[in-house]
C-alpha positions as CSV (number, residue, x, y, z in Angstrom):
1,M,-50.4,3.0,-105.1
2,S,-51.0,0.0,-107.4
3,F,-53.7,-2.9,-106.1
4,F,-52.6,-6.4,-107.5
5,S,-56.4,-8.4,-107.3
6,K,-55.8,-12.2,-106.2
7,K,-56.9,-14.6,-109.4
8,P,-59.6,-16.9,-107.1
9,S,-58.5,-20.4,-106.8
10,K,-59.2,-23.2,-108.6
11,K,-62.3,-25.5,-107.4
12,A,-61.4,-29.2,-105.9
13,T,-63.5,-31.8,-107.6
14,R,-65.1,-34.9,-104.7
15,L,-66.1,-38.4,-106.5
16,F,-67.1,-41.1,-105.0
17,F,-66.1,-44.4,-106.3
18,A,-68.1,-47.6,-105.8
19,T,-68.3,-51.3,-107.6
20,D,-69.4,-54.4,-107.9
21,L,-72.9,-54.9,-106.4
22,H,-74.5,-57.0,-107.7
23,G,-78.0,-56.4,-107.6
24,S,-77.8,-55.6,-103.8
25,E,-81.1,-52.9,-103.4
26,R,-79.8,-52.2,-100.3
27,T,-76.0,-52.0,-101.3
28,F,-77.5,-49.2,-104.1
29,R,-79.2,-46.7,-102.1
30,K,-76.5,-46.4,-99.9
31,F,-74.2,-46.0,-103.1
32,I,-77.1,-43.2,-104.5
33,N,-76.9,-41.9,-100.8
34,A,-73.8,-41.8,-100.7
35,G,-73.2,-38.4,-102.6
36,K,-75.0,-36.4,-100.6
37,F,-73.4,-37.7,-97.5
38,Y,-69.7,-37.5,-98.2
39,E,-70.6,-33.6,-99.8
40,V,-69.1,-35.0,-103.2
41,N,-69.5,-33.5,-106.6
42,V,-70.1,-36.7,-109.0
43,I,-70.8,-40.4,-108.0
44,V,-69.3,-43.6,-109.9
45,M,-70.6,-46.6,-110.2
46,G,-67.8,-49.1,-111.5
47,G,-70.0,-52.4,-113.0
48,D,-71.3,-55.1,-112.7
49,I,-74.4,-54.3,-111.5
50,Q,-77.1,-57.3,-111.8
51,G,-77.6,-59.9,-110.1
52,K,-76.2,-63.6,-110.1
53,L,-79.3,-65.5,-109.2
54,M,-82.7,-66.0,-109.2
55,I,-85.0,-67.9,-106.6
56,P,-88.6,-69.0,-107.6
57,I,-91.0,-68.4,-104.0
58,I,-93.3,-71.5,-105.0
59,K,-96.8,-70.9,-103.3
60,E,-98.2,-74.0,-101.8
61,S,-101.7,-75.5,-101.5
62,N,-102.3,-74.2,-98.1
63,G,-101.3,-70.7,-98.9
64,H,-97.6,-70.7,-97.1
65,H,-94.8,-70.5,-99.5
66,R,-91.2,-72.5,-100.4
67,A,-88.0,-71.1,-101.5
68,T,-84.4,-72.9,-101.6
69,L,-81.7,-70.1,-101.1
70,Q,-78.5,-71.4,-100.3
71,G,-79.0,-75.2,-100.6
72,R,-81.5,-74.7,-97.4
73,V,-85.6,-74.9,-98.4
74,E,-87.0,-71.9,-96.1
75,H,-91.2,-72.9,-95.1
76,L,-93.1,-69.6,-94.9
77,A,-95.8,-70.1,-92.9
78,T,-96.8,-66.1,-92.9
79,E,-97.3,-62.7,-95.3
80,E,-94.3,-61.6,-92.8
81,D,-92.4,-64.4,-93.0
82,L,-92.3,-63.9,-96.9
83,K,-91.4,-60.6,-96.7
84,L,-88.6,-60.6,-94.6
85,L,-86.9,-63.5,-97.1
86,M,-87.6,-61.1,-100.2
87,G,-85.5,-58.8,-97.9
88,R,-83.2,-60.5,-97.8
89,L,-83.8,-61.8,-101.5
90,D,-82.6,-57.8,-102.2
91,T,-79.7,-57.3,-99.7
92,L,-78.0,-60.4,-101.4
93,G,-78.2,-59.0,-105.1
94,F,-80.9,-62.1,-105.7
95,Y,-84.0,-61.7,-108.1
96,Y,-87.2,-63.4,-107.3
97,K,-90.9,-63.9,-108.2
98,V,-93.4,-65.8,-106.6
99,M,-95.1,-68.9,-108.8
100,E,-97.5,-71.2,-108.3
101,A,-96.0,-74.8,-108.6
102,D,-97.3,-75.3,-112.2
103,E,-95.1,-72.4,-113.3
104,F,-92.1,-73.8,-111.7
105,R,-92.3,-76.9,-113.2
106,A,-92.9,-75.4,-116.3
107,L,-89.6,-73.1,-115.9
108,Q,-87.8,-76.4,-114.9
109,S,-87.9,-77.7,-118.4
110,D,-87.8,-74.5,-120.1
111,S,-83.6,-72.7,-119.9
112,K,-84.8,-70.3,-123.0
113,S,-87.8,-69.2,-120.4
114,V,-85.6,-69.3,-117.0
115,N,-83.0,-66.9,-118.6
116,A,-85.8,-64.5,-120.6
117,L,-87.6,-64.2,-117.1
118,F,-84.0,-63.5,-115.1
119,N,-83.3,-60.8,-117.3
120,E,-87.1,-59.1,-117.8
121,L,-86.6,-59.6,-113.6
122,A,-82.8,-57.5,-113.7
123,K,-84.4,-55.0,-116.0
124,Q,-86.9,-54.1,-114.0
125,K,-84.6,-53.7,-110.8
126,L,-82.0,-51.8,-112.6
127,T,-85.0,-49.7,-113.8
128,S,-86.6,-48.9,-110.8
129,W,-82.8,-48.0,-109.7
130,V,-82.6,-45.2,-111.9
131,D,-86.3,-44.0,-111.1
132,L,-84.0,-43.9,-107.6
133,A,-81.5,-42.2,-108.8
134,E,-82.8,-39.9,-110.8
135,E,-85.4,-38.8,-107.7
136,R,-82.8,-38.5,-105.1
137,L,-80.3,-36.5,-107.0
138,S,-82.5,-34.0,-108.5
139,G,-81.6,-30.5,-107.4
140,T,-78.7,-31.6,-105.8
141,G,-76.4,-30.8,-108.2
142,I,-74.3,-34.8,-108.0
143,K,-73.5,-36.4,-110.9
144,C,-73.6,-40.1,-111.2
145,F,-72.0,-42.2,-113.8
146,V,-72.6,-45.7,-114.2
147,T,-70.8,-48.7,-116.4
148,G,-71.6,-52.1,-117.3
149,G,-69.6,-54.8,-116.1
150,N,-68.5,-58.4,-117.3
151,D,-71.0,-60.0,-115.4
152,D,-73.6,-57.8,-117.0
153,E,-76.4,-58.2,-120.5
154,W,-76.1,-55.8,-123.0
155,E,-80.0,-56.1,-123.1
156,V,-79.8,-55.3,-119.1
157,L,-77.8,-52.7,-119.3
158,N,-79.7,-50.8,-122.3
159,V,-82.8,-49.5,-119.8
160,M,-80.1,-47.4,-118.6
161,K,-79.6,-44.9,-121.5
162,R,-83.2,-42.1,-121.1
163,E,-82.6,-39.1,-123.4
164,D,-84.2,-36.9,-120.6
165,A,-81.4,-38.5,-118.0
166,K,-81.2,-35.7,-116.0
167,S,-78.6,-37.1,-113.1
168,F,-78.2,-40.9,-114.1
169,F,-76.2,-41.7,-117.0
170,A,-75.1,-45.0,-118.9
171,V,-71.5,-43.8,-120.0
172,E,-69.9,-47.1,-121.0
173,N,-68.0,-46.7,-123.8
174,E,-68.6,-42.8,-124.2
175,M,-66.0,-39.9,-123.0
176,V,-67.5,-37.3,-120.6
177,M,-66.6,-34.9,-118.7
178,V,-66.8,-34.7,-115.2
179,D,-66.5,-31.3,-114.8
180,D,-65.2,-29.0,-116.4
181,V,-61.9,-29.9,-117.3
182,H,-61.2,-33.6,-116.2
183,S,-62.6,-36.4,-119.3
184,M,-63.6,-40.1,-118.1
185,I,-63.4,-43.1,-120.4
186,S,-65.5,-46.1,-119.7
187,V,-65.0,-49.8,-120.1
188,G,-67.1,-52.1,-118.9
189,I,-66.0,-55.6,-120.7
190,S,-63.3,-57.8,-119.0
191,T,-60.7,-60.5,-120.5
192,P,-61.8,-64.6,-119.7
193,T,-62.8,-65.5,-116.1
194,P,-63.2,-69.1,-115.1
195,W,-67.3,-68.2,-114.4
196,N,-68.0,-67.3,-118.3
197,T,-69.8,-64.2,-117.8
198,P,-71.6,-63.3,-120.1
199,R,-69.2,-60.0,-121.5
200,E,-65.9,-61.3,-121.9
201,T,-63.1,-61.2,-124.5
202,T,-59.7,-61.5,-125.2
203,E,-56.6,-59.0,-124.0
204,E,-56.0,-57.9,-127.6
205,E,-60.0,-56.2,-128.2
206,L,-60.0,-55.6,-124.4
207,G,-56.5,-53.4,-125.7
208,N,-58.4,-52.0,-128.9
209,M,-60.5,-51.3,-127.3
210,I,-58.6,-48.9,-124.9
211,E,-57.1,-47.8,-128.0
212,E,-60.0,-46.0,-129.7
213,M,-61.6,-45.0,-126.8
214,A,-58.5,-43.4,-125.6
215,K,-58.5,-41.5,-128.8
216,K,-62.0,-39.2,-127.4
217,V,-59.9,-38.0,-124.4
218,P,-58.9,-34.6,-125.2
219,D,-56.0,-34.7,-122.2
220,M,-54.5,-37.3,-120.8
221,Q,-53.0,-35.5,-117.9
222,K,-57.0,-34.0,-117.1
223,A,-58.0,-38.3,-117.5
224,I,-59.8,-40.5,-115.2
225,F,-60.2,-43.9,-116.8
226,N,-63.2,-46.1,-115.2
227,F,-62.0,-49.7,-116.8
228,H,-63.8,-52.9,-114.5
229,D,-61.0,-54.9,-115.4
230,P,-58.0,-53.9,-112.5
231,P,-54.1,-53.7,-114.2
232,V,-52.5,-56.6,-113.7
233,D,-50.7,-57.0,-110.6
234,S,-50.8,-54.3,-109.2
235,S,-52.0,-54.8,-105.5
236,L,-55.7,-54.1,-107.0
237,D,-56.1,-57.0,-108.8
238,T,-54.6,-60.3,-106.2
239,C,-57.0,-63.6,-105.8
240,P,-56.8,-67.6,-105.1
241,K,-56.0,-69.3,-108.1
242,L,-58.8,-71.3,-109.8
243,D,-58.6,-74.6,-111.4
244,W,-60.4,-74.2,-114.2
245,T,-60.9,-77.4,-115.4
246,K,-62.7,-78.6,-112.7
247,D,-66.6,-77.7,-112.0
248,P,-67.3,-75.7,-110.2
249,P,-63.5,-74.1,-110.4
250,E,-61.5,-74.4,-107.6
251,Q,-58.6,-72.8,-105.4
252,I,-55.3,-74.4,-106.0
253,V,-53.6,-75.1,-102.8
254,E,-49.7,-75.6,-102.6
255,G,-48.4,-76.9,-99.6
256,G,-51.6,-76.1,-97.3
257,Q,-51.5,-72.8,-98.7
258,V,-53.9,-71.2,-101.0
259,V,-52.0,-69.9,-103.8
260,L,-52.7,-66.3,-104.8
261,F,-51.7,-64.2,-108.4
262,G,-53.1,-61.0,-110.4
263,A,-55.7,-61.5,-112.4
264,G,-56.2,-58.2,-114.1
265,S,-55.5,-57.4,-117.3
266,R,-52.2,-56.2,-119.3
267,S,-53.8,-54.5,-121.4
268,V,-55.0,-52.6,-119.0
269,R,-52.0,-51.5,-117.0
270,E,-50.3,-51.5,-120.5
271,A,-52.6,-48.7,-121.6
272,I,-51.9,-47.1,-118.0
273,E,-48.4,-46.8,-119.0
274,K,-48.4,-46.1,-121.7
275,Y,-51.0,-43.0,-121.3
276,Q,-50.8,-41.9,-117.6
277,P,-53.6,-40.7,-116.6
278,M,-54.4,-39.2,-113.8
279,L,-56.4,-41.8,-112.2
280,G,-57.3,-45.0,-112.9
281,L,-60.8,-46.6,-111.4
282,H,-60.8,-50.5,-111.0
283,G,-63.2,-53.6,-109.9
284,H,-63.7,-56.9,-110.9
285,I,-61.5,-58.7,-108.1
286,H,-63.6,-57.9,-104.8
287,E,-61.1,-59.1,-102.1
288,S,-58.6,-57.3,-103.8
289,Q,-59.4,-53.7,-102.1
290,S,-55.6,-51.5,-102.7
291,V,-54.3,-47.9,-103.9
292,A,-51.6,-48.0,-106.4
293,K,-49.2,-45.8,-108.1
294,L,-48.4,-46.7,-111.7
295,G,-46.2,-43.8,-112.9
296,R,-48.1,-41.1,-112.2
297,T,-51.0,-42.7,-112.3
298,T,-53.6,-43.1,-108.7
299,C,-54.8,-46.8,-109.0
300,I,-58.0,-47.6,-107.0
301,N,-60.2,-50.6,-106.8
302,P,-62.1,-49.9,-103.3
303,G,-63.4,-53.8,-102.6
304,S,-66.7,-55.0,-103.0
305,E,-69.2,-56.8,-99.8
306,Y,-72.5,-56.2,-101.0
307,A,-74.1,-59.5,-100.4
308,E,-73.9,-58.3,-97.1
309,G,-75.1,-54.7,-97.6
310,I,-71.7,-52.6,-97.2
311,L,-71.0,-49.9,-99.6
312,R,-67.1,-50.3,-100.0
313,G,-65.6,-47.1,-102.1
314,C,-63.4,-44.4,-102.1
315,I,-63.6,-40.9,-102.4
316,V,-60.6,-39.1,-104.1
317,T,-60.3,-35.5,-104.5
318,F,-58.8,-33.7,-107.8
319,I,-57.8,-30.6,-109.2
320,D,-56.0,-29.2,-112.6
321,G,-55.2,-32.9,-113.2
322,E,-53.9,-33.4,-110.0
323,V,-55.2,-36.2,-107.2
324,Q,-55.1,-35.1,-103.6
325,G,-56.1,-37.0,-101.8
326,Y,-58.2,-40.2,-101.4
327,Q,-60.0,-42.3,-98.6
328,M,-61.5,-45.5,-98.4
329,T,-65.1,-45.3,-97.1
330,S,-66.7,-48.7,-95.6
331,G,-70.6,-48.4,-94.0
């Protein structure tokens, strides 16, 4: 009698992807907790980590505080009022600093000091996030990979890199292995936007960046392209068309309807069509939650509702170069 041993089946990897958190404390904490909650092996944050605004909170002579938020002056008579405002600002992803009236007046007349303070507050926030991630993920075996986006300053992103990192890894412009066989390359820079954000470049230059990164991929069949910019005209990039000549840019309306178009990148689409990686992870266009197939590549944009403290994401299960399934999440 002969016996045949059954080969052990290959183990699937479960990955959770979210993007465009824009400084929201509540949303980031949900992201870090998502690894355990969804029972995944890997969590990936796809860019636009920084907040967009800084709110001065001004001390008044009577011991009260005031702040202007979204065009409205908030008068804060008690410490509880102050704490509630800070909580709202944390959720919105806005930075803030309590300051005396004379410091506020000095800042108003010095744009360089405003930018320096903004970046310092952003670095402090991001540093605290890295600390939190290392603490929460310690001992779980969950890897966290993070890249920047077009709204993020290099100066701020640099605080994410730590030689002693055990769980939280900054991976922009790098090739990393998300498990034993599947690799991921990450590019956070985008093509031009109406907002003139810190990290934008031409389609040609973005294409060159992607080509350089692609050279590092050991096996395209088992590769993930983590590119902040989505592929153009893919359903992952549909948004209102804007008139760039206005300040601020305005939506273009024709026949009473907002004109929609694909705001993604031609270079990203061409790279996906050329190399046909297993998976494409994208963001940038918050309102365009979608999944699309470009050839064999499953491309995902989970969308973003960071300002409401809602974490939108997607769980992707894959094994041996094949996506087995995906599920959009919101919570």
